[in-house]
N, C-alpha and C positions, 0 to 999 in steps of 0.2 A: 104358915105364911112365909113366902119367899123374901129373902133380903132384897132391899133396894140397893143398887150398886152405883157408884160413881167411878168414872174412868178419867183420870187426870192425864191429859196429853192425847191428842186425837190424830197423830200421825199414822204411819203404817201399822204399828203395833196397836195403838189405842183404838183407832177406828175399827180394826178387825176384831179386837176383843169386845168392844162395845156392841157391835152388830151381832156377833156370835152369841154373846151372853144374853142379849135380848131374844134371840131365836130359841134359847132354852127356857124362855118364859119369865125372865127377870125384867124388872123395870130398871133401865140404865140411863144415867145422865152423863153425857160426855162433856168434859170441861177443858177449854183451851184458851189461852190468851190471844190467839191469832183470830181476829174478827173475820177476816176473809175466809179462812178455813172453816170456821164454825158456820158461816153463812152458806157455804157450798154444801157442807155435810147435811145441814138442816133441810136443804132442798133435794137431798139424795144425789148430789153431784160429788163423786169421789175424786179427790185432788191427785190421785195417782192411779196406776193401772194394777189391778190384781184380779185374775180370772174369777168371775162370779160374785165378787164382793159388792159391786155397785148394785146389782140386782137384789142381793140380800139386804143391803142398806135401805133401799127404797121399800122393800117388803116390811122391814121392821119399823121404819118410820110410820108406815100406814097403820100399824097395830096400835100406835100410841104409847107403846112401852119404851121406845127409844127417843131421846131428845138430846140436843146439843146447846151449849151456852158458854159465854165467857164469864159468867157470874159465879164465883167460887162459893157464894152463899147457898147456891142450889144444892151443894153437897150436904147441907144440913138434913135433907130428906133421906139421905143414904146412911147405911150403917157399915158398909164395906166399901173401901176406896182403893182402887187399883192405880198405882203410879206407873204410867206407860210413856214417859217422856224420853227423849233421846239423850245419849251420852257420847257425843262426838269426840274425836281425838283433839286434844289441845293443839293450838297453833305452836309450832316450834318445840313440840314435846311428843313423846310416845304415850304419855298418860291420858286417861279419859277425863273429859271435862264434865264435872258433876254439877255445874251451875244450874241446869234445868231440874235435876232431881232435888237438889237442896231448895230451890225456889218453890217447887211444887209442894213439898212438905210444909214449908214456911207459910205459904198462902192457904193451904188446906187446914192447918192446925187450929185457927180461931173458930172454925166452923164444925169441928168434930164434936159429936154428941157423946154422952157417956157410953163407954163400952165399944166405941168404934174400933174397927180393925183396918189398919192401913197396910196394904199389900204391895210390895214392890215387885214389878215385873221387868223393869229396865235392867240391862246388862251393866253391872257396876264392878269396880275393883273390890276384892275381898276386904272386909272391914267396914265398908260403907254402911251396911245395914245397922251395925251396932252403933255407929256414930249417929245415924238418923233416929234410932231408938232412944238414945240419950237425949237428942234434941226434942223428941216428942215428950219424953218424960217431964221436961221442964215446961213445955208450952201447952201440952194437952195430957196431963197425968193420968186421965182415965182411959186414954186410947192405948192400943197395942200395935206393934209392928210385926209383920211377917214378910217372908220373901218367897216368891213363886216365879222362878225364871221362865221366860218364854223360849220356845224352840221352833219358831216359825221359819219355814222356807218360803222365800218369795216365789210365787206361782202356785203354792200349795197352802196358803195361809188359812183358808177356811177348814180344809181337811185337818191341818195340824192343830187347830183350835178345838174343833168339835170331835175329832177322832185322834187324839194325841197318842204317841207311843209310850208316854209316861207322864205323870204329874209329880212334880217335886215341890215340896213345901218346906220352907225353913221357918220353924216356929219355936217359941219359948214357953208355950203353955198348951195344955190339952184343949182348952177353950178355943184358942186360935185355930188349932187343927180341925176341931169340930165345925167351926164356922166355914172353913174352906171346904170341908167335906160336903157341907150343905150347898155351897155354891157350885160344886162340881158333881153333885149327886147324879145328874143324867149321864155324865161321862164315866163315873164309877160303875154305873149299871151296865156299861159296855165292857166291864172287866179291865179297865185301864189300870195299869200298875200304878200304885200309890207309894211314894217314897217320902217318909218324914225325915227331915235333917235338921241340924242346927243352922243358925244364920250363916256362918262362914262357909259351910259345905254347900249350902244352896246357892250361894253367890259363885262358888267355884265351878259348879256343874256346867253352866253354859260356856264359860271360857275354856274349860277343859275339853268339852266336846268340840268346840270350834278349833281349838289347838290341834286336836287329834286329826280332824278332817283336813286342816291346812297341811299337816305333816304328811298325810297320805297323798294329797294332791301334789305336793312338792316332791315327794319320793318318786312318783311315777314320772314326773317331768325330769328328774335327775336321771332316771333310767332311760328316758328318751334321748338324752344327750349321749349316754353310753352306747345306746343302740345305733345312733347315727355314726358314732366314731368306729364302731365295730362292724357295721353293716347288718345289724339286726333289725327286727320289726317290733316296736314297742306295743303295738296292738295285740300281737300274738303273745308277747310276754305277759301283758296284763291279763289276757284271757287265761293263760296257764296258771299264774299265781292266784288269780281270783277264785279258782275252784277250791283252793285250800280254805276250809271253813274258818281257820284261825285268821285269815286275811280278808276274804270276801271280795266281791267284784265291784263294790260301790266306790266311787271317787278314784277310780284307776284309769280314767280317760286322759291320756297325755294331751297337752296342748299349751295354750298361752297362759294358763294359770288362773288363780282365783282373784276375785275383786269384790265389789259390793260394799255395803255399809257395815258388815259384821266381821267377817274373817280377818281382813287386814287390820282393822281398828282393834279388834279384840286381842289378837296375839301381841300387838305392840303394847297395848295397855297392860296385858298380863306380864310382859317383860318388865315394864316400868314398875308395876306393883311388887313384883318379886324382888326387884332391886331395893325398893323401900323397906321390904321385910328382911333384907339381908340374905335372901335365897336366890340371888341372881344366877349362881352357877347351875342351879337345877334347870334353868330355862335357857342356857347358853345356846342350845341347839336351835332355838327359835330364830336366832339371828340368821342362820344359814337357811332355814325354811323360808324366811322372808326374802333373802337374797336369791334363792333358786326361783321363787315366784316371779321376781322382777326380771331375772335373767331370761326367763322363758319369753318375755315380751321382746327383749333385746335380740333374741335369736331370730325372731320373725324379721326384724329390720335387717339383720345380717343376710338372711335368705333372699330378701327383696333385692338387696344390693348385689348379691351373687348372681341373681337371674337377670337383673336389668342393668347393672353397672353402678359405679359409685356416684355418678352424676344423675340425680333423679329429677332434675328440673324440667326435662322434656317429656316426662311420662305422666299419664293419667292413671291413677290407681283407684280402683273401686273397692269399697269395704262393705261387706254384708254383715251388719250387726253393729250396734252401738251400746246396747244394754249389757251389763256384766254377765247376764244369764238370760235364757229364753223365758217367756211368760212374765216379763217384768219390764217396767220402764225406768228402772233404777240405773243411773250411769255413774254412781259414786265409785271411784277407784276402778272404773271399767278398763280392763286390759285392751278391749277393742278400741275404745276412744283414745287411750294412751298411745297405742301404736299408730293410730290415725294421725294424732297430733304430732308425733315424732316424724312421721313421713312428710307431713305438711311443712314442718320446720326445716326439713332437709331439702325443700324445694319442689316436691312432687305436688301435682294437682290431685287432691284427694276428694273423692265424692263418697258420701256415706248414706246407707239406707238402713232403716230398722222399722219393723212393723209397729212398734209402740213408743220408742224412746227418742224419736227425732226432736220433739219439743224440748225435752230436758237436755239432749245433746247440744242443741243450738245455743242454749244458755251457757253451757259449760265451755264449748269450743266454737265460738261464732266465726272463727277464721276458716272453718271447714265448709265445704259445700255439701248440701244434702239433697237427696232425691226422694220423691214420693213413692216410687216403685222400684223393685229390684231391677227390672229391665231398664228403666231410665238410668239407674245407677251405673250399670255395666256398659251401657252403649258407648262405643268408641274407646274402651279402656285398654291399656297395655297390660294390666294385671288385675286379677280379682283376688281379694283376701276374704276368706270365710272365717269370721271371728266370733260370731255368736250363733249357737246351733238352733236357731228357730226352725220349726217344722217346715215352714214354707221354703226355706233354703235347702233343706234336705230333700225336698220333693221337686227341686228344679230339674227341668229337662236340659241336660248339658248340650245336647245337639242343637236345640232351639236357641239356647243362650250363646252358643258359639257364633251364630250368625250376627250377633249384636256387637261383639267385642272386636277390637283391632287386633289383639294377639290373644290366643286362647291359652293363657297361663293362669293357674289358680293355686293358691296356697291354702290348704285346709288347716287352719289354726286350731281346730277342735277335734280333728280326727273323727268327724261325724258323717262325712260324705262317702258315697260308694265309689272308691277309687277306680275300680275296674270299669264302672259305667262311664266315668269321666274320661278315662284314658281311651276307651273304645270310641268315644265321641270325638277324639282328636285333640284333647287338651293335654298340655304339659302340666302334670299334677305333682305337687310337692306337699308333703305332710310331715310334721315334726316327729322325729323318732322312727321314721320308716325309710326303707330303701327308696331313693329318689333318683331320677335320671340326671 
């Protein structure tokens, strides 16, 4: 008999985990205090964009295995409880805000049955799991806590849940590990690597992975600065070093840097936690990683001013992209929107388009103008900025688009467009880290 599961928190991580675990045959109860979110999910209406997830959600609701509620007492039907709430950055601090995690455990505790396993999936500072385990020991002494970090990439969430490249479990007993093996039995049948760790190591895995990726992205953006100064081409440089198996070619695409709800928040929280532990010197390099990432955005503004002039008040600038990455509607710490807002503050008339993120972008920066199509966005523009590498932008016909703009000038902030094609079509093409006219 399969375990009945509860998922506490039904945001991006929780909704994905709930639908995917239901698709593996488990009965899953999604619990959240947000009444509107629960109402939408219960109707199969996904509150955010993730390819394929809304279809999976509706499919699993129809089976009867998946349900959503605001009532924490519904968790009494379950024996395994996944904590999937957010851990945003604190206001005026680098540290993570654990309010939602602590509240989730506190509200869940009175409803835990004997032998329940509480499984944290949220990204938390190292040491959090042990504190929560101590909290549970006093409020629900027969329950046990484990940690099972998530590694979801926005745009690939279903794949990363149902065909993960590894499963990491932080446990304090063989029993807890066995329960988690039973939960993930279909994935283990696919030969998914299984890593048993202690609680602190399991908490560190996610932030360590994100820190490494952030380092790699900022490294290639630092190389882009050097290439521009030396007259080199960062795309060729990245290709050459990417063939080295010790380095690899992933995350070596120079551009305007990383954003989103994970990498920036996680590396800053990691620095804050290291300082609390007295190990701040070990992560001093992350300050420069963060600085390089922000500097990449500033370099775009510099290029705009170089091409148009210091006074931007008489120019219409079109921005293709608002989400922090393609296949997502997430605009949290989006480099594209940050650059757009800075240009608007400098007096430019900024018009933004994005295939999926316009609604979220409007909430974040209502002072910007938004277009419903890419063609509408660029019509009459003095400059086009390509800042999120959606497929539809990569497939634009530069000759056709040239007929819409006032001046055929484009900055490829993601080094994702075919430069030769755009230049042949008569565009003045500028990309970070490459030889430019």
